Each structure stands twice: as C-alpha cells, then as structure tokens.
TIMIMI-550271 format. One record per atom (N, C-alpha, C): atom name; z, y, x; residue in one letter; residue number from 0. Coordinates in steps of 0.2 Angstrom, whole numbers, plus 2048, in hexadecimal, padded with zeros to 3 digits. Each point is the difference from the previous one (the first is absolute). Layout:
REM residues N
(site "CA",(Z,Y,X),"A",NUM)
...
***
This chain:
REM residues 163
(site "N",(D43,38B,7F6),"M",0)
(site "CA",(7FE,7FA,806),"M",0)
(site "C",(7F8,800,7FF),"M",0)
(site "N",(7FE,7FE,807),"K",1)
(site "CA",(7F9,7FE,800),"K",1)
(site "C",(7FF,7F9,805),"K",1)
(site "N",(7FC,7FC,7FE),"I",2)
(site "CA",(800,7FA,804),"I",2)
(site "C",(7F9,7FF,801),"I",2)
(site "N",(7FF,800,806),"F",3)
(site "CA",(7F8,800,804),"F",3)
(site "C",(7FF,7F8,802),"F",3)
(site "N",(7F9,7FE,7FE),"L",4)
(site "CA",(7FF,7FB,801),"L",4)
(site "C",(7FB,800,805),"L",4)
(site "N",(801,7FE,807),"L",5)
(site "CA",(7FC,800,805),"L",5)
(site "C",(7FB,7FA,7FF),"L",5)
(site "N",(7FA,800,7FE),"T",6)
(site "CA",(7FF,7FB,7FE),"T",6)
(site "C",(7F8,7FE,804),"T",6)
(site "N",(801,7F9,802),"H",7)
(site "CA",(7F9,7FE,804),"H",7)
(site "C",(7F9,800,7FB),"H",7)
(site "N",(7FB,801,803),"E",8)
(site "CA",(7FB,802,7FC),"E",8)
(site "C",(7FD,7F8,7FD),"E",8)
(site "N",(802,7FC,803),"R",9)
(site "CA",(7FF,7F9,7FC),"R",9)
(site "C",(804,7FF,7FA),"R",9)
(site "N",(806,803,7FF),"E",10)
(site "CA",(803,7FE,7FA),"E",10)
(site "C",(7FD,804,7F9),"E",10)
(site "N",(7FC,806,802),"L",11)
(site "CA",(7FC,802,7FB),"L",11)
(site "C",(7FC,7FB,7FB),"L",11)
(site "N",(7FD,7FC,803),"R",12)
(site "CA",(7FC,7FB,7FF),"R",12)
(site "C",(804,7F8,7FB),"R",12)
(site "N",(805,800,803),"R",13)
(site "CA",(805,7FB,7FD),"R",13)
(site "C",(803,7FF,7F8),"R",13)
(site "N",(7FE,7FC,7FD),"A",14)
(site "CA",(804,7FF,7FA),"A",14)
(site "C",(806,800,800),"A",14)
(site "N",(803,7FE,804),"T",15)
(site "CA",(807,7FD,801),"T",15)
(site "C",(804,805,803),"T",15)
(site "N",(7FD,805,802),"N",16)
(site "CA",(805,808,803),"N",16)
(site "C",(804,802,7FA),"N",16)
(site "N",(806,800,802),"T",17)
(site "CA",(806,802,7FB),"T",17)
(site "C",(801,808,801),"T",17)
(site "N",(7FE,803,805),"G",18)
(site "CA",(800,806,801),"G",18)
(site "C",(7FD,805,7FA),"G",18)
(site "N",(7F9,7FC,7FF),"A",19)
(site "CA",(7FC,804,7FA),"A",19)
(site "C",(804,800,7FA),"A",19)
(site "N",(804,7FA,7FE),"L",20)
(site "CA",(804,7FF,7FA),"L",20)
(site "C",(805,807,800),"L",20)
(site "N",(804,800,805),"A",21)
(site "CA",(804,807,801),"A",21)
(site "C",(7FC,806,7FE),"A",21)
(site "N",(7FA,800,804),"L",22)
(site "CA",(7FC,807,7FE),"L",22)
(site "C",(7FF,800,7FA),"L",22)
(site "N",(7FE,7FA,7FB),"D",23)
(site "CA",(7FF,801,7FB),"D",23)
(site "C",(805,802,7FA),"D",23)
(site "N",(806,7FE,804),"H",24)
(site "CA",(806,801,7FA),"H",24)
(site "C",(806,804,802),"H",24)
(site "N",(7FF,803,806),"A",25)
(site "CA",(804,804,802),"A",25)
(site "C",(7FE,806,805),"A",25)
(site "N",(7F8,803,7FD),"H",26)
(site "CA",(7FD,803,804),"H",26)
(site "C",(803,807,801),"H",26)
(site "N",(805,803,7FD),"E",27)
(site "CA",(802,806,801),"E",27)
(site "C",(805,800,807),"E",27)
(site "N",(802,7FA,802),"I",28)
(site "CA",(804,800,806),"I",28)
(site "C",(7FE,7FB,804),"I",28)
(site "N",(7FA,7FD,800),"V",29)
(site "CA",(7FD,7FB,806),"V",29)
(site "C",(7F9,803,800),"V",29)
(site "N",(7FF,801,806),"E",30)
(site "CA",(7F9,804,802),"E",30)
(site "C",(7FE,7FA,807),"E",30)
(site "N",(7F8,7FF,7FF),"R",31)
(site "CA",(7FE,7FB,805),"R",31)
(site "C",(7FB,805,805),"R",31)
(site "N",(803,7FF,807),"I",32)
(site "CA",(7FB,802,806),"I",32)
(site "C",(7FC,7FB,804),"I",32)
(site "N",(7FB,7FF,801),"L",33)
(site "CA",(7FC,7FD,804),"L",33)
(site "C",(802,800,806),"L",33)
(site "N",(803,7FA,803),"W",34)
(site "CA",(801,800,807),"W",34)
(site "C",(7F8,800,805),"W",34)
(site "N",(801,805,804),"E",35)
(site "CA",(7FB,800,805),"E",35)
(site "C",(802,801,807),"E",35)
(site "N",(7FF,7FA,804),"R",36)
(site "CA",(802,800,806),"R",36)
(site "C",(800,806,805),"R",36)
(site "N",(7F9,803,800),"K",37)
(site "CA",(7FE,807,805),"K",37)
(site "C",(801,807,7FC),"K",37)
(site "N",(802,7FF,7FA),"K",38)
(site "CA",(801,805,7FD),"K",38)
(site "C",(806,801,7FA),"K",38)
(site "N",(806,801,803),"P",39)
(site "CA",(807,7FF,7FC),"P",39)
(site "C",(7FF,805,7FB),"P",39)
(site "N",(803,800,7FA),"N",40)
(site "CA",(800,804,7FB),"N",40)
(site "C",(806,806,803),"N",40)
(site "N",(7FD,806,800),"K",41)
(site "CA",(804,805,802),"K",41)
(site "C",(806,803,7FC),"K",41)
(site "N",(800,7FF,7FA),"D",42)
(site "CA",(806,801,7FB),"D",42)
(site "C",(806,7FA,802),"D",42)
(site "N",(7FC,7FA,802),"L",43)
(site "CA",(806,7FB,801),"L",43)
(site "C",(802,802,806),"L",43)
(site "N",(7FE,802,806),"V",44)
(site "CA",(801,801,806),"V",44)
(site "C",(806,806,801),"V",44)
(site "N",(7FE,804,7FA),"R",45)
(site "CA",(804,806,800),"R",45)
(site "C",(805,7FF,7FD),"R",45)
(site "N",(802,7FB,7FD),"L",46)
(site "CA",(806,7FE,7FD),"L",46)
(site "C",(804,7FD,804),"L",46)
(site "N",(7FC,7FB,803),"I",47)
(site "CA",(806,7FC,805),"I",47)
(site "C",(800,804,806),"I",47)
(site "N",(7FE,806,802),"E",48)
(site "CA",(800,804,806),"E",48)
(site "C",(808,805,7FD),"E",48)
(site "N",(7FF,802,7FA),"N",49)
(site "CA",(807,804,7FD),"N",49)
(site "C",(805,7FB,7FF),"N",49)
(site "N",(7FF,7FB,7FF),"N",50)
(site "CA",(807,7FA,7FF),"N",50)
(site "C",(800,801,7F8),"N",50)
(site "N",(7FC,800,7FD),"E",51)
(site "CA",(7FE,800,7F8),"E",51)
(site "C",(7FE,7FB,7FD),"E",51)
(site "N",(7FF,7FA,805),"A",52)
(site "CA",(7FE,7F9,7FD),"A",52)
(site "C",(802,7FB,803),"A",52)
(site "N",(802,7FB,7FC),"V",53)
(site "CA",(802,7FA,803),"V",53)
(site "C",(7FA,7FA,800),"V",53)
(site "N",(800,7FC,805),"L",54)
(site "CA",(7FC,7FA,7FF),"L",54)
(site "C",(804,7FA,7FD),"L",54)
(site "N",(800,7FD,7FB),"L",55)
(site "CA",(802,7FA,7FE),"L",55)
(site "C",(7FC,7F9,801),"L",55)
(site "N",(805,7FC,801),"Y",56)
(site "CA",(7FC,7FA,801),"Y",56)
(site "C",(806,7FB,7FE),"Y",56)
(site "N",(7FD,7FA,7FE),"S",57)
(site "CA",(805,7FA,7FD),"S",57)
(site "C",(800,7FA,806),"S",57)
(site "N",(805,7FD,800),"T",58)
(site "CA",(800,7FC,806),"T",58)
(site "C",(7FC,7FA,7FF),"T",58)
(site "N",(7FF,7FD,804),"G",59)
(site "CA",(7FA,7FA,7FF),"G",59)
(site "C",(800,7FD,807),"G",59)
(site "N",(7FE,7FA,7FF),"E",60)
(site "CA",(7FE,7FB,807),"E",60)
(site "C",(7FB,804,804),"E",60)
(site "N",(7FB,802,7FC),"S",61)
(site "CA",(7F9,802,803),"S",61)
(site "C",(803,807,804),"S",61)
(site "N",(803,803,7FE),"L",62)
(site "CA",(803,805,804),"L",62)
(site "C",(803,801,805),"L",62)
(site "N",(802,7FB,803),"Q",63)
(site "CA",(805,7FE,805),"Q",63)
(site "C",(7FD,804,807),"Q",63)
(site "N",(7FA,800,801),"A",64)
(site "CA",(7FC,804,806),"A",64)
(site "C",(801,806,7FF),"A",64)
(site "N",(7FF,803,7FA),"V",65)
(site "CA",(800,808,7FE),"V",65)
(site "C",(809,801,801),"V",65)
(site "N",(803,7FC,7FD),"S",66)
(site "CA",(809,801,7FF),"S",66)
(site "C",(802,801,808),"S",66)
(site "N",(7FD,7FC,804),"K",67)
(site "CA",(802,801,808),"K",67)
(site "C",(800,807,803),"K",67)
(site "N",(7F9,801,7FE),"V",68)
(site "CA",(7FF,809,803),"V",68)
(site "C",(803,805,7FB),"V",68)
(site "N",(802,7FF,7FA),"L",69)
(site "CA",(803,805,7FC),"L",69)
(site "C",(808,7FF,802),"L",69)
(site "N",(802,7FA,802),"S",70)
(site "CA",(808,801,801),"S",70)
(site "C",(802,804,805),"S",70)
(site "N",(7FC,800,805),"S",71)
(site "CA",(802,808,806),"S",71)
(site "C",(7FF,806,7FB),"S",71)
(site "N",(7FD,800,7FC),"L",72)
(site "CA",(7FD,807,7FD),"L",72)
(site "C",(804,801,7F9),"L",72)
(site "N",(803,7FC,7FD),"I",73)
(site "CA",(803,801,7F9),"I",73)
(site "C",(806,805,802),"I",73)
(site "N",(801,804,7FC),"S",74)
(site "CA",(806,804,800),"S",74)
(site "C",(803,7FD,7F8),"S",74)
(site "N",(806,801,800),"K",75)
(site "CA",(803,7FF,7FA),"K",75)
(site "C",(7FF,805,7FB),"K",75)
(site "N",(7FB,7FE,7FB),"V",76)
(site "CA",(7FF,805,7FC),"V",76)
(site "C",(801,7FD,7F8),"V",76)
(site "N",(800,805,7FC),"S",77)
(site "CA",(803,7FD,7F9),"S",77)
(site "C",(7F9,804,7FB),"S",77)
(site "N",(7FE,7FA,7FC),"I",78)
(site "CA",(7FA,802,7FD),"I",78)
(site "C",(802,806,7FB),"I",78)
(site "N",(806,800,7FE),"D",79)
(site "CA",(803,807,7FC),"D",79)
(site "C",(7FF,807,804),"D",79)
(site "N",(7FF,800,806),"E",80)
(site "CA",(7FE,805,805),"E",80)
(site "C",(7F9,803,7FE),"E",80)
(site "N",(7FB,7FC,7FD),"Y",81)
(site "CA",(7F9,802,800),"Y",81)
(site "C",(7FD,800,7FA),"Y",81)
(site "N",(7FC,805,7FD),"E",82)
(site "CA",(7FE,801,7FC),"E",82)
(site "C",(7F8,7FD,800),"E",82)
(site "N",(7FD,7FF,805),"N",83)
(site "CA",(7F9,7FD,803),"N",83)
(site "C",(801,7FB,803),"N",83)
(site "N",(7FD,7F9,7FD),"I",84)
(site "CA",(801,7FA,802),"I",84)
(site "C",(7F9,7FE,802),"I",84)
(site "N",(7FF,7FC,806),"I",85)
(site "CA",(7FA,7FD,802),"I",85)
(site "C",(801,7F9,800),"I",85)
(site "N",(7FA,7FD,7FC),"I",86)
(site "CA",(801,7F8,800),"I",86)
(site "C",(7F8,7FD,803),"I",86)
(site "N",(800,7FD,803),"I",87)
(site "CA",(7FA,7FE,804),"I",87)
(site "C",(7FD,7FB,7F9),"I",87)
(site "N",(7FA,801,7FE),"D",88)
(site "CA",(7FD,7FD,7FB),"D",88)
(site "C",(7FA,7FA,801),"D",88)
(site "N",(803,7FB,803),"S",89)
(site "CA",(7FA,7FA,803),"S",89)
(site "C",(802,7F9,801),"S",89)
(site "N",(7FD,7FD,803),"T",90)
(site "CA",(802,7F9,801),"T",90)
(site "C",(805,800,805),"T",90)
(site "N",(804,7FA,803),"W",91)
(site "CA",(805,802,804),"W",91)
(site "C",(7FD,800,807),"W",91)
(site "N",(7FA,7FD,802),"Q",92)
(site "CA",(7FC,800,805),"Q",92)
(site "C",(7FE,807,802),"Q",92)
(site "N",(7FD,804,7FA),"E",93)
(site "CA",(7FE,805,800),"E",93)
(site "C",(805,805,800),"E",93)
(site "N",(805,800,7FE),"A",94)
(site "CA",(806,805,801),"A",94)
(site "C",(802,802,807),"A",94)
(site "N",(800,7F8,803),"R",95)
(site "CA",(803,800,808),"R",95)
(site "C",(7FA,804,802),"R",95)
(site "N",(7F8,7FF,800),"K",96)
(site "CA",(7FC,804,803),"K",96)
(site "C",(800,806,7FE),"K",96)
(site "N",(803,805,7FB),"I",97)
(site "CA",(800,806,7FE),"I",97)
(site "C",(806,803,804),"I",97)
(site "N",(805,7FC,800),"F",98)
(site "CA",(805,802,803),"F",98)
(site "C",(800,801,808),"F",98)
(site "N",(7FD,7FB,804),"N",99)
(site "CA",(7FF,801,805),"N",99)
(site "C",(7FB,805,803),"N",99)
(site "N",(7FB,802,7FC),"H",100)
(site "CA",(7FB,803,801),"H",100)
(site "C",(801,808,7FE),"H",100)
(site "N",(805,802,7FD),"S",101)
(site "CA",(802,806,7FE),"S",101)
(site "C",(807,803,803),"S",101)
(site "N",(7FD,803,807),"A",102)
(site "CA",(807,803,803),"A",102)
(site "C",(804,805,7FB),"A",102)
(site "N",(7FE,803,7FB),"Y",103)
(site "CA",(804,804,7FC),"Y",103)
(site "C",(805,7FE,7FC),"Y",103)
(site "N",(7FF,7F8,7FF),"L",104)
(site "CA",(804,7FC,7FB),"L",104)
(site "C",(806,7FE,805),"L",104)
(site "N",(7FF,7FF,806),"K",105)
(site "CA",(804,7FE,804),"K",105)
(site "C",(806,807,802),"K",105)
(site "N",(7FF,805,7FE),"N",106)
(site "CA",(804,805,801),"N",106)
(site "C",(802,802,7F9),"N",106)
(site "N",(800,7FD,7FB),"A",107)
(site "CA",(804,7FF,7F9),"A",107)
(site "C",(806,7FE,7FF),"A",107)
(site "N",(804,803,7FD),"P",108)
(site "CA",(806,7FB,7FF),"P",108)
(site "C",(7FF,7FD,7FD),"P",108)
(site "N",(805,7F8,802),"Q",109)
(site "CA",(7FD,7F9,7FD),"Q",109)
(site "C",(806,7FF,7FA),"Q",109)
(site "N",(7FF,7FC,7FA),"F",110)
(site "CA",(804,7FE,7FC),"F",110)
(site "C",(7FF,7F9,800),"F",110)
(site "N",(804,7FB,800),"T",111)
(site "CA",(7FE,7FA,7FF),"T",111)
(site "C",(803,7FD,7F8),"T",111)
(site "N",(7FC,7FE,7FC),"L",112)
(site "CA",(801,7FF,7F9),"L",112)
(site "C",(802,7F7,801),"L",112)
(site "N",(808,800,7FE),"K",113)
(site "CA",(802,7F8,800),"K",113)
(site "C",(801,801,7F8),"K",113)
(site "N",(7FE,7FA,7FE),"T",114)
(site "CA",(802,7FE,7FB),"T",114)
(site "C",(801,7F8,801),"T",114)
(site "N",(806,7FF,7F9),"S",115)
(site "CA",(801,7F7,801),"S",115)
(site "C",(7FC,7FC,7FD),"S",115)
(site "N",(7FB,803,7FC),"N",116)
(site "CA",(7FC,7FB,7FD),"N",116)
(site "C",(7F8,800,805),"N",116)
(site "N",(7FE,7FB,7FE),"D",117)
(site "CA",(7F9,7FF,803),"D",117)
(site "C",(7FC,802,7FD),"D",117)
(site "N",(7F8,800,801),"S",118)
(site "CA",(7FC,805,7FB),"S",118)
(site "C",(7FE,7FA,7FC),"S",118)
(site "N",(7FE,803,7FA),"L",119)
(site "CA",(7FD,7FD,7FB),"L",119)
(site "C",(7F8,7FF,7FF),"L",119)
(site "N",(7FE,804,806),"Y",120)
(site "CA",(7F7,801,800),"Y",120)
(site "C",(7FF,7F9,802),"Y",120)
(site "N",(7FA,7FE,7FB),"K",121)
(site "CA",(7FD,7FB,802),"K",121)
(site "C",(7F9,7FE,7FF),"K",121)
(site "N",(7FD,806,801),"L",122)
(site "CA",(7F9,801,7FF),"L",122)
(site "C",(7FA,7FF,808),"L",122)
(site "N",(806,801,804),"R",123)
(site "CA",(7FD,800,806),"R",123)
(site "C",(804,7FA,805),"R",123)
(site "N",(7FE,7FD,804),"A",124)
(site "CA",(802,7FB,806),"A",124)
(site "C",(804,803,804),"A",124)
(site "N",(802,7FD,803),"N",125)
(site "CA",(804,801,809),"N",125)
(site "C",(805,807,7FD),"N",125)
(site "N",(804,7FF,7FC),"Q",126)
(site "CA",(805,805,7FD),"Q",126)
(site "C",(806,7FF,806),"Q",126)
(site "N",(801,803,803),"P",127)
(site "CA",(806,800,806),"P",127)
(site "C",(806,7FF,7FC),"P",127)
(site "N",(806,7FC,802),"K",128)
(site "CA",(806,7FF,7FE),"K",128)
(site "C",(804,807,800),"K",128)
(site "N",(803,803,7FB),"G",129)
(site "CA",(803,806,801),"G",129)
(site "C",(7FC,806,800),"G",129)
(site "N",(7F9,7FF,7FF),"G",130)
(site "CA",(7FA,806,800),"G",130)
(site "C",(800,802,7F7),"G",130)
(site "N",(7FE,806,7FD),"L",131)
(site "CA",(800,802,7FC),"L",131)
(site "C",(7F8,803,7FF),"L",131)
(site "N",(7FE,7FD,7FA),"C",132)
(site "CA",(7F8,806,7FE),"C",132)
(site "C",(802,807,800),"C",132)
(site "N",(7FA,803,7FF),"T",133)
(site "CA",(801,807,800),"T",133)
(site "C",(804,802,7FA),"T",133)
(site "N",(7FD,7FE,7FA),"I",134)
(site "CA",(804,802,7FA),"I",134)
(site "C",(808,7FE,800),"I",134)
(site "N",(801,7FA,803),"E",135)
(site "CA",(808,7FF,800),"E",135)
(site "C",(802,804,805),"E",135)
(site "N",(7FE,803,804),"C",136)
(site "CA",(804,805,805),"C",136)
(site "C",(800,806,7FC),"C",136)
(site "N",(7FB,803,7FD),"I",137)
(site "CA",(801,806,7FB),"I",137)
(site "C",(807,7FF,7FA),"I",137)
(site "N",(7FF,7FA,7FE),"I",138)
(site "CA",(805,7FF,7FA),"I",138)
(site "C",(806,801,804),"I",138)
(site "N",(801,7FC,805),"E",139)
(site "CA",(807,800,804),"E",139)
(site "C",(803,808,801),"E",139)
(site "N",(7F9,803,804),"V",140)
(site "CA",(803,808,802),"V",140)
(site "C",(802,803,7F9),"V",140)
(site "N",(7FC,7FE,7FA),"L",141)
(site "CA",(802,805,7F9),"L",141)
(site "C",(807,7FF,7FE),"L",141)
(site "N",(801,7FA,802),"R",142)
(site "CA",(808,7FD,7FE),"R",142)
(site "C",(804,804,804),"R",142)
(site "N",(800,800,806),"M",143)
(site "CA",(804,803,804),"M",143)
(site "C",(800,808,7FF),"M",143)
(site "N",(7FB,802,7FE),"K",144)
(site "CA",(800,808,7FF),"K",144)
(site "C",(802,801,7F7),"K",144)
(site "N",(803,7FB,7FC),"G",145)
(site "CA",(801,801,7FB),"G",145)
(site "C",(7FC,800,7FB),"G",145)
(site "N",(7F9,7FF,802),"Q",146)
(site "CA",(7FC,800,7FB),"Q",146)
(site "C",(7FF,7F9,7FD),"Q",146)
(site "N",(804,7FF,7FC),"N",147)
(site "CA",(801,7F8,7FD),"N",147)
(site "C",(7FA,800,7FB),"N",147)
(site "N",(7FF,804,7FC),"K",148)
(site "CA",(7FC,800,7F8),"K",148)
(site "C",(7F9,800,805),"K",148)
(site "N",(7FE,802,804),"M",149)
(site "CA",(7F9,7FE,803),"M",149)
(site "C",(7FF,7FA,803),"M",149)
(site "N",(805,7FE,805),"A",150)
(site "CA",(801,7FB,803),"A",150)
(site "C",(7FF,7FB,7FA),"A",150)
(site "N",(805,800,7FB),"A",151)
(site "CA",(7FD,7F9,7FC),"A",151)
(site "C",(7FB,801,7FD),"A",151)
(site "N",(7FA,805,7FF),"E",152)
(site "CA",(7FB,800,7FC),"E",152)
(site "C",(7FB,7FC,805),"E",152)
(site "N",(800,803,807),"L",153)
(site "CA",(7FC,7FC,805),"L",153)
(site "C",(7FF,7F9,802),"L",153)
(site "N",(80A,7FF,7FD),"S",154)
(site "CA",(801,7F8,802),"S",154)
(site "C",(7FC,7FD,7FA),"S",154)
(site "N",(7FF,803,7FB),"L",155)
(site "CA",(7FD,7FB,7FB),"L",155)
(site "C",(7F8,800,7FF),"L",155)
(site "N",(7FE,806,803),"K",156)
(site "CA",(7F9,800,802),"K",156)
(site "C",(7FE,7FB,806),"K",156)
(site "N",(805,801,805),"F",157)
(site "CA",(7FE,7FB,805),"F",157)
(site "C",(801,7F7,7FF),"F",157)
(site "N",(804,7FF,7F9),"A",158)
(site "CA",(802,7F9,7FE),"A",158)
(site "C",(7F9,7FE,7FD),"A",158)
(site "N",(7FD,805,7FD),"L",159)
(site "CA",(7FA,7FE,7FC),"L",159)
(site "C",(7FA,7FF,804),"L",159)
(site "N",(800,805,805),"F",160)
(site "CA",(7FA,800,806),"F",160)
(site "C",(801,7FA,803),"F",160)
(site "N",(806,7FE,802),"N",161)
(site "CA",(803,7FA,804),"N",161)
(site "C",(7FE,7FA,7FE),"N",161)
(site "N",(800,800,7F8),"G",162)
(site "CA",(800,7FA,7FB),"G",162)
(site "C",(7FF,7FA,802),"G",162)
***
C-alpha cells in the first residue's frame, strides 16, 4: 500500500502539518508529492489514468462545494480495491483550490471517508465539523486496510503532537 500526500507548498512551512508527522513515522508507505497547478506529477496522473489510485477525502462542511461537483462523478468504490491512495494535504480552503484546479483529480475514483468521530485536531482553527486532518485520514485508512499496529503507533504520535 502507498499513500500519496498531494501537498500544497504552504504546508511545507507549517509546524502544524500532520502530513509531516506521517512522513516521519510511516515513510515506508507515505510519500509526499508537491502540488503544482501547471505541472501535475506524471506518476500520479498515470496511476489515476490506469485506475490504480483512489482520491480519499473526509466529509466536512467546507467540502460542500467540492461535494456537489463530486456527487456527479463519484462511482461507488471501495478503498479495498486500491493499493494507491491520494490524500490532499493542505488547509480545507487550499484543498478545494487543489481539487478545482486539477482536472486529473476529478477523473480519479473517489472514496469518502466517513467516521462517527469528530476530529481531535486542535492546532488549527476553522476545522469543519466532520472533517479530519491528514494524519487522522491516514490512521483511518490503515485501520480499514488491517494495518492496526501502524495505525495505533501513528495515533500515539498524533496525540503527542496534538498535545
């Protein structure tokens, strides 16, 4: 399994970026790809074109505009069908920008991550209800994929980070 963090450049400078936490502690399965509007990552585009990657997003009020677009595009897919998972790693506002300005992402199969728990992340303001931060999404994916030990280890690292 490989998790690709499609990261907005501003996230690289933010001490509150949980994607970096995942990279530090799960680097064997997590890879960061810097999002470039005019120059998409060729490997990511190829994976999407070959139906070998799924775009994961968590539900949240801030994604309502994106959800309207996605609702017509979403095919019912299971995360179990894919070994390559794409997560947009940025603020909610930047995530909408990345999605809206990346035609190739609109062609990706979509998987909505729905959990019964609200985000525990408290280091950033304006967290939408129902929305999870990057590492929480990764932890949920690991649990769904049966990687419970790694999910538990990342949960502990996140709890310390989130302090």
